[in-house]
TORRO-672922 format. One record per residue (C-alpha): residue in three letters; chain; y, x, z. Coordinates in steps of 0.25 Angstrom, whole numbers, plus 2048, in hexadecimal, padded with zeros to 3 digits. Each point is the difference from the previous one (the first is absolute). Example, Ala and Ser with C-alpha at 12.3 -4.5 7.8 and 13.67 -1.06 7.14 Angstrom:
REM TORRO-672922
NODE  residu  chaine    Y    X    Z
NODE     ALA       A  7EE  831  81F
NODE     SER       A  80E  806  7FE
This chain:
REM TORRO-672922
NODE  residu  chaine    Y    X    Z
NODE     MET       A  99A  85A  9F3
NODE     ILE       A  7FB  7F8  80B
NODE     PRO       A  802  7F0  801
NODE     ILE       A  809  7FC  80B
NODE     ARG       A  7FF  7F0  802
NODE     PRO       A  80D  7FA  803
NODE     GLN       A  803  7FD  80E
NODE     PRO       A  80D  7FC  803
NODE     GLY       A  7FE  800  80F
NODE     SER       A  800  80B  80A
NODE     SER       A  7F3  807  7FE
NODE     ARG       A  7FC  80A  809
NODE     SER       A  7F6  808  7F6
NODE     LEU       A  806  80C  7FA
NODE     SER       A  7F8  7FF  7F4
NODE     SER       A  80C  7F7  7F9
NODE     PHE       A  80B  80A  804
NODE     VAL       A  806  809  7F4
NODE     GLY       A  80A  809  7FF
NODE     ARG       A  80A  805  80B
NODE     ILE       A  7FD  80E  7FC
NODE     GLN       A  80E  806  802
NODE     PRO       A  804  7F8  80C
NODE     THR       A  7F2  805  807
NODE     GLU       A  802  80E  7FC
NODE     ASP       A  80E  800  806
NODE     ALA       A  7FA  7F9  80D
NODE     LEU       A  7F6  80A  802
NODE     GLN       A  809  80B  7FD
NODE     MET       A  80A  7FB  80A
NODE     LEU       A  7F7  7FD  80B
NODE     GLU       A  7FA  80D  7FE
NODE     ARG       A  80E  806  803
NODE     GLY       A  802  7F8  80D
NODE     VAL       A  808  7F4  7FA
NODE     ASP       A  7FE  7F2  804
NODE     LEU       A  801  7F5  7F6
NODE     LEU       A  807  7F2  7FE
NODE     VAL       A  7FB  7F8  7F5
NODE     SER       A  809  7F3  800
NODE     ASP       A  7FE  7FA  7F2
NODE     PRO       A  801  7F1  7FE
NODE     ARG       A  7F4  7F8  802
NODE     ARG       A  7F5  800  7F5
NODE     MET       A  802  80D  7FC
NODE     GLY       A  7F4  805  805
NODE     LYS       A  802  807  80D
NODE     THR       A  7F6  7FD  809
NODE     GLN       A  7F6  804  7F4
NODE     PHE       A  807  80C  7FF
NODE     LEU       A  7FF  804  80F
NODE     ARG       A  7F0  7FD  7FE
NODE     TYR       A  800  808  7F4
NODE     LEU       A  809  80D  806
NODE     ALA       A  7F5  7FE  80C
NODE     ARG       A  7F6  803  7F7
NODE     GLU       A  805  80C  7F9
NODE     ALA       A  805  807  80D
NODE     ALA       A  7F2  7FF  806
NODE     SER       A  7FD  80E  7FF
NODE     ASP       A  80C  804  809
NODE     TRP       A  803  7F4  808
NODE     VAL       A  7FA  7F5  808
NODE     SER       A  807  7F4  7FB
NODE     VAL       A  802  7F3  80A
NODE     MET       A  807  7F4  7FA
NODE     ILE       A  807  7F6  808
NODE     ASP       A  805  7F4  7FB
NODE     PHE       A  80B  7FA  80A
NODE     GLU       A  804  7F4  7F7
NODE     ASP       A  7FD  7F5  80B
NODE     VAL       A  805  808  80C
NODE     HIS       A  80C  7F9  808
NODE     THR       A  7FF  808  80C
NODE     ALA       A  801  80E  806
NODE     THR       A  7F2  7FF  806
NODE     ALA       A  7FB  7FA  7F4
NODE     PHE       A  805  80C  7F9
NODE     LEU       A  7F8  809  80A
NODE     GLU       A  7F4  7F8  7FF
NODE     ARG       A  7FF  800  7F1
NODE     ALA       A  802  80F  7FF
NODE     ALA       A  7F5  802  80A
NODE     GLN       A  7F6  7F6  7FA
NODE     ALA       A  800  808  7F2
NODE     LEU       A  800  80F  807
NODE     SER       A  7F5  7FB  80A
NODE     GLY       A  7F7  7FB  7F5
NODE     GLU       A  802  80E  7F8
NODE     GLN       A  7F3  807  801
NODE     ALA       A  804  80D  7FC
NODE     LEU       A  807  801  80D
NODE     SER       A  7F9  805  80C
NODE     ALA       A  7FA  7F7  809
NODE     GLN       A  807  806  80B
NODE     PHE       A  80E  7FC  7FA
NODE     ARG       A  7FB  7F1  7FC
NODE     GLN       A  7FC  7FE  80F
NODE     THR       A  80D  805  805
NODE     VAL       A  808  7F5  7F6
NODE     LEU       A  7F5  7F6  803
NODE     ALA       A  801  802  80F
NODE     PHE       A  80F  7F9  800
NODE     PHE       A  7FA  7F3  7F9
NODE     ARG       A  7F5  7F5  802
NODE     THR       A  7FB  7F8  7F3
NODE     PHE       A  807  7F3  7FC
NODE     GLU       A  7F3  7FA  801
NODE     GLY       A  7FE  804  80F
NODE     ALA       A  7F4  80A  7FE
NODE     GLU       A  802  80E  805
NODE     VAL       A  804  80A  7F7
NODE     GLY       A  7F9  80B  7FB
NODE     VAL       A  7FF  80C  7F6
NODE     ALA       A  7F7  7FB  7F6
NODE     THR       A  804  7F1  7FD
NODE     VAL       A  80F  7FB  804
NODE     GLY       A  804  7F2  7FE
NODE     SER       A  810  7FC  801
NODE     LEU       A  807  808  80A
NODE     LYS       A  809  7FB  80A
NODE     LEU       A  806  809  80C
NODE     SER       A  7F9  7FF  80C
NODE     ALA       A  807  7FA  80C
NODE     ALA       A  801  80D  807
NODE     PHE       A  809  804  7F5
NODE     GLU       A  807  7F3  7FE
NODE     GLY       A  80D  803  807
NODE     GLN       A  801  80F  7FA
NODE     ASP       A  80A  802  7F5
NODE     PRO       A  7F6  800  7F3
NODE     LEU       A  808  80A  7F9
NODE     VAL       A  7FE  80A  80B
NODE     LEU       A  7F0  7FD  7FD
NODE     LEU       A  803  802  7F1
NODE     ASP       A  807  80E  802
NODE     ARG       A  7F3  804  809
NODE     ILE       A  7F5  7FB  7F5
NODE     VAL       A  808  807  7F5
NODE     SER       A  803  80D  808
NODE     GLN       A  7F1  801  803
NODE     LEU       A  7FE  7FD  7F2
NODE     ASP       A  807  80C  7FB
NODE     ARG       A  7F7  809  809
NODE     GLU       A  7F4  7FA  7F9
NODE     ARG       A  7F9  808  7F5
NODE     ALA       A  7F7  7FA  7F7
NODE     ASP       A  7F9  80A  7F7
NODE     GLY       A  80B  808  801
NODE     ARG       A  809  7F5  7F8
NODE     GLY       A  80B  7F9  805
NODE     PHE       A  804  7F2  801
NODE     LEU       A  809  7F7  7F7
NODE     LEU       A  804  7F3  806
NODE     LEU       A  803  7F5  7F6
NODE     LEU       A  808  7F5  805
NODE     ASP       A  803  7F3  7F8
NODE     GLU       A  80A  7F7  800
NODE     VAL       A  808  807  80C
NODE     PRO       A  80D  7FA  7FC
NODE     ILE       A  7FA  7F2  802
NODE     ALA       A  7FB  803  80D
NODE     ILE       A  80C  805  805
NODE     ARG       A  808  7F4  7FC
NODE     ASN       A  7F5  7F8  806
NODE     ILE       A  801  807  80D
NODE     GLU       A  810  7FF  7FF
NODE     ARG       A  7FF  7F1  7FF
NODE     ARG       A  7F6  7FD  80B
NODE     GLU       A  804  80B  80B
NODE     GLY       A  80E  804  7FA
NODE     ALA       A  807  80B  7FB
NODE     ASP       A  7FE  80A  80B
NODE     ALA       A  7F1  7FF  7FF
NODE     ALA       A  7FF  801  7F0
NODE     ARG       A  80A  80C  802
NODE     SER       A  7F7  807  80A
NODE     VAL       A  7F3  7FF  7F7
NODE     LEU       A  808  805  7F4
NODE     GLN       A  806  80C  809
NODE     THR       A  7F2  803  805
NODE     LEU       A  7FA  801  7F3
NODE     ARG       A  80B  809  7FC
NODE     ARG       A  7FD  809  80C
NODE     LEU       A  7F2  801  7FD
NODE     THR       A  802  804  7F1
NODE     GLN       A  809  80B  805
NODE     THR       A  7F7  805  80B
NODE     THR       A  7F1  7FF  7FA
NODE     ARG       A  7FB  80D  7FA
NODE     HIS       A  7F2  7FB  7FA
NODE     VAL       A  804  7F2  7FC
NODE     ARG       A  808  7FC  7F6
NODE     TRP       A  805  7F3  7FC
NODE     VAL       A  802  7F5  7F5
NODE     VAL       A  807  7F4  804
NODE     CYS       A  801  7F6  7F5
NODE     GLY       A  809  7F2  800
NODE     SER       A  802  7F6  7F5
NODE     ILE       A  80E  7FC  806
NODE     GLY       A  80A  80B  800
NODE     PHE       A  803  807  80F
NODE     HIS       A  80E  7FE  7FE
NODE     HIS       A  7FF  7F1  802
NODE     VAL       A  7F8  803  80D
NODE     LEU       A  809  80C  805
NODE     ARG       A  80C  7F5  7FF
NODE     ALA       A  7FA  7F7  807
NODE     ILE       A  7FB  808  80C
NODE     GLY       A  80D  808  800
NODE     ALA       A  7F9  80D  7FC
NODE     THR       A  805  80B  7F6
NODE     GLN       A  7FA  806  7F4
NODE     GLY       A  7FE  80C  80A
NODE     ASP       A  7F5  7F8  807
NODE     ILE       A  7F7  802  7F2
NODE     ASN       A  807  80C  7FB
NODE     SER       A  7F3  808  804
NODE     LEU       A  7F9  7F9  7F5
NODE     THR       A  802  804  7F1
NODE     ASN       A  7FF  7F4  7F5
NODE     LEU       A  7F6  800  7F6
NODE     PRO       A  801  7F6  7F5
NODE     LEU       A  7F5  7FA  7F8
NODE     GLY       A  806  7F6  7F7
NODE     PRO       A  7F8  7FB  7F4
NODE     LEU       A  7F6  808  7FB
NODE     ALA       A  802  80B  7F5
NODE     GLU       A  801  7FC  7F2
NODE     SER       A  7F1  807  7FD
NODE     GLU       A  7FA  7FB  80D
NODE     SER       A  804  7F2  7FE
NODE     TRP       A  7FA  801  7F2
NODE     GLU       A  7F4  803  805
NODE     LEU       A  801  7F5  80B
NODE     ALA       A  802  7F6  7F5
NODE     ASN       A  7F4  806  7F7
NODE     ARG       A  7F6  7FF  80C
NODE     LEU       A  805  7F2  804
NODE     LEU       A  7FE  7FB  7F2
NODE     LEU       A  7F2  806  800
NODE     GLY       A  7FE  7F9  80D
NODE     ALA       A  805  7F3  7FB
NODE     GLY       A  7F4  800  7F5
NODE     CYS       A  808  806  7F5
NODE     ALA       A  7F6  809  7F7
NODE     PRO       A  805  80F  800
NODE     GLY       A  800  800  7F1
NODE     ASP       A  809  7F4  7FF
NODE     ILE       A  80B  804  80A
NODE     ASP       A  80D  803  7F7
NODE     ASP       A  809  80C  807
NODE     GLU       A  80D  7F7  7FC
NODE     SER       A  7FA  7F4  809
NODE     VAL       A  7FC  80C  80C
NODE     ARG       A  80F  803  800
NODE     THR       A  805  7F2  7FF
NODE     HIS       A  7F7  7FE  80D
NODE     ALA       A  806  80A  807
NODE     GLU       A  80E  7FF  7FC
NODE     GLU       A  801  7F1  802
NODE     CYS       A  7FD  802  80E
NODE     GLY       A  809  80B  803
NODE     ALA       A  7F3  809  803
NODE     ILE       A  800  7FA  80D
NODE     PRO       A  7F1  7FF  803
NODE     PHE       A  800  7F3  806
NODE     LEU       A  806  7F9  7F5
NODE     MET       A  7F6  807  7F6
NODE     HIS       A  7F4  7FC  808
NODE     HIS       A  805  7F1  800
NODE     LEU       A  803  801  7F0
NODE     GLY       A  7F3  806  7FF
NODE     LEU       A  7F9  7F4  808
NODE     LEU       A  808  7F6  7F6
NODE     ILE       A  7FA  807  7F4
NODE     GLU       A  7F1  7FE  806
NODE     GLN       A  802  7F3  803
NODE     ARG       A  805  7FD  7F2
NODE     GLY       A  7F3  807  7FA
NODE     TRP       A  809  809  7F7
NODE     ARG       A  7F6  80B  7FB
NODE     ALA       A  80B  806  7F6
NODE     PRO       A  80E  7FC  806
NODE     THR       A  80A  804  7F7
NODE     PRO       A  80F  804  805
NODE     ALA       A  805  7F2  7FD
NODE     GLN       A  7F5  7FA  809
NODE     VAL       A  804  80A  80A
NODE     ARG       A  80F  7FC  802
NODE     SER       A  7FC  7F1  800
NODE     ALA       A  7F8  802  80A
NODE     PHE       A  809  808  809
NODE     VAL       A  80A  7F4  7FD
NODE     ASP       A  7F6  7F7  805
NODE     LEU       A  800  808  80C
NODE     LEU       A  80E  800  803
NODE     ASN       A  7FE  7EF  7FF
NODE     ASP       A  7F3  801  80A
NODE     HIS       A  807  801  80F
NODE     ASP       A  7F3  802  806
NODE     GLY       A  7FE  80C  7F6
NODE     SER       A  80C  808  803
NODE     HIS       A  803  7FC  80E
NODE     ALA       A  7FF  80D  806
NODE     VAL       A  80C  804  7F9
NODE     ASP       A  807  7F4  804
NODE     HIS       A  806  807  80D
NODE     PHE       A  80B  806  7F7
NODE     VAL       A  805  7F3  7FE
NODE     GLU       A  7FC  7FA  80F
NODE     ARG       A  803  80C  808
NODE     LEU       A  80E  802  7FF
NODE     ASP       A  804  7F4  80B
NODE     GLU       A  7F8  808  80A
NODE     ASN       A  805  80E  7FD
NODE     TYR       A  80E  7FD  7FB
NODE     GLY       A  804  7F5  80B
NODE     ALA       A  80E  7FA  7FC
NODE     ASN       A  801  809  7F5
NODE     ALA       A  7F3  7FA  7F8
NODE     ALA       A  808  7F7  7F7
NODE     LEU       A  809  80A  7FC
NODE     ALA       A  7F5  80A  7FC
NODE     ARG       A  7F8  7F5  7F9
NODE     ALA       A  80D  7FF  7F7
NODE     ILE       A  801  80E  7FF
NODE     LEU       A  7F2  800  7FB
NODE     ASP       A  802  7F5  7F7
NODE     ALA       A  80D  806  7FA
NODE     ILE       A  7F9  80D  7FC
NODE     ALA       A  7F3  7F9  7FB
NODE     GLN       A  808  7F9  7F6
NODE     GLY       A  80D  809  7FD
NODE     GLY       A  7F8  80D  802
NODE     ALA       A  804  80D  806
NODE     VAL       A  80D  801  807
NODE     THR       A  809  808  808
NODE     ALA       A  804  7FE  80F
NODE     SER       A  80E  7FD  7FC
NODE     GLU       A  7FC  7F6  7F7
NODE     ILE       A  7F7  7F8  809
NODE     ALA       A  80B  801  80B
NODE     THR       A  80A  7F9  7F5
NODE     GLN       A  7F6  7F5  7FD
NODE     PHE       A  7FD  7FD  80E
NODE     SER       A  80E  803  806
NODE     ASN       A  801  7F2  806
NODE     ALA       A  7F2  801  807
NODE     ALA       A  802  80E  807
NODE     THR       A  808  80C  801
NODE     ALA       A  7FD  80C  7F7
NODE     GLU       A  7FB  807  80D
NODE     ASP       A  7F6  7F6  803
NODE     ILE       A  7FA  7FE  7F2
NODE     GLY       A  7FE  80F  7FF
NODE     GLN       A  7F8  7FE  80C
NODE     ILE       A  7F8  7F6  7FA
NODE     LEU       A  7FE  809  7F3
NODE     ASP       A  7FB  80B  808
NODE     LEU       A  7F7  7F7  808
NODE     LEU       A  7FB  7FA  7F2
NODE     THR       A  7FD  80E  7FC
NODE     ARG       A  7F9  804  80C
NODE     ASP       A  7F7  7F4  7FE
NODE     HIS       A  7FC  804  7F1
NODE     TYR       A  807  7F3  7FB
NODE     LEU       A  80A  80A  7F9
NODE     ARG       A  802  80E  7FC
NODE     MET       A  80D  807  7FC
NODE     THR       A  801  809  7F4
NODE     SER       A  80D  805  7FA
NODE     ARG       A  808  7F9  80C
NODE     ARG       A  7FB  7F3  7FB
NODE     PHE       A  7F7  7F7  808
NODE     GLU       A  7F4  7F9  7F7
NODE     TRP       A  7F2  7FA  804
NODE     ARG       A  7F6  80B  804
NODE     TYR       A  7F4  7FA  7FB
NODE     THR       A  800  7F7  7F3
NODE     VAL       A  7F4  7F7  804
NODE     ILE       A  805  7FC  80E
NODE     LYS       A  80E  7FD  7F9
NODE     ARG       A  7F7  7F8  7F7
NODE     ILE       A  7FA  7F8  80B
NODE     TRP       A  80C  7FF  807
NODE     ALA       A  807  7FA  7F4
NODE     HIS       A  7F4  7F6  7FE
NODE     ARG       A  801  7FB  80E
NODE     ARG       A  80F  7FF  801
NODE     HIS       A  800  7F9  7F2
NODE     LEU       A  809  809  7FB
NODE     GLU       A  806  802  7F1
NODE     THR       A  7FD  80E  7FD
NODE     VAL       A  7FB  80A  7F5
NODE     LEU       A  7F3  806  805
């Protein structure tokens, strides 16, 4: 088994990628059938690495282009970011890339060319034109391209954040136009498949820009979630090897404990592996693994990447943020409850209808899940982090 050095940061190397066998198979089959995908798991579930892995696994049938839109704030910047990625893809014809580059100049002011391209900015000749019309022209031409008989797979990361940013900078109409342009392109391209990814739910964005679920109903949801059990055990084993543990000294129970304490979330597993490496444990016991995870919870720098579960309520829930926090606190402390029980408990704060809407949002945002008509925390490890950050008395 090949060791993996613990890397809590966002590594671009696929050498440390483990698992996701079933989601990958599902994705490839759906893409082959012409289905476009939406991946909208919470942050740090490994979505970006999954996109890179999917691109590699799809290479025999698709030319993949990955585009990160997280820091995009305007419709023009959305176009420029897409053009930047497409113009740099060497599998595309020189004619196509030259056509793309004809709309732009480099940020540094040098002349654009096919071989090397700097940061693209829309040229003065096209500044007055609708950037979404230009995006449509570029993608339509891409749809007519063929690279060794392969189609094209566009992997668009953090699209919901970009749509939200555009709404805040340019208004709801501009943001809605970008989203509707993407929807039209997914419906009209024949040789381009789309995988749209985001760490905030589209439901928040749709509400903010006055759009509806119909604006994204061309995308089929592909859930990732934590690793499968056997995959999490493999990652834990390889991380312990990478942390300096000798193969013969790694106890199977310690491996399982490592995976279970972290809820099979790769980012947390890497962090826990780093703590074990730093402490020089060559044969950590299950008790030591558990104690290290408690220390991880106590280390705000160590688990900051999942703090958004605590911090993002104000941004996404507005006036209902305090009530949403109180509901999550109650379920963390008291266990699974029905909607009517929550409505009764918080009847002085909101109507049953309003509480039902908040429960729906909390479920869509992966805080909660509903089983047998009762709401409970979806991920035990996130519940633990929530309870720890909120200083709750709860049985974990």
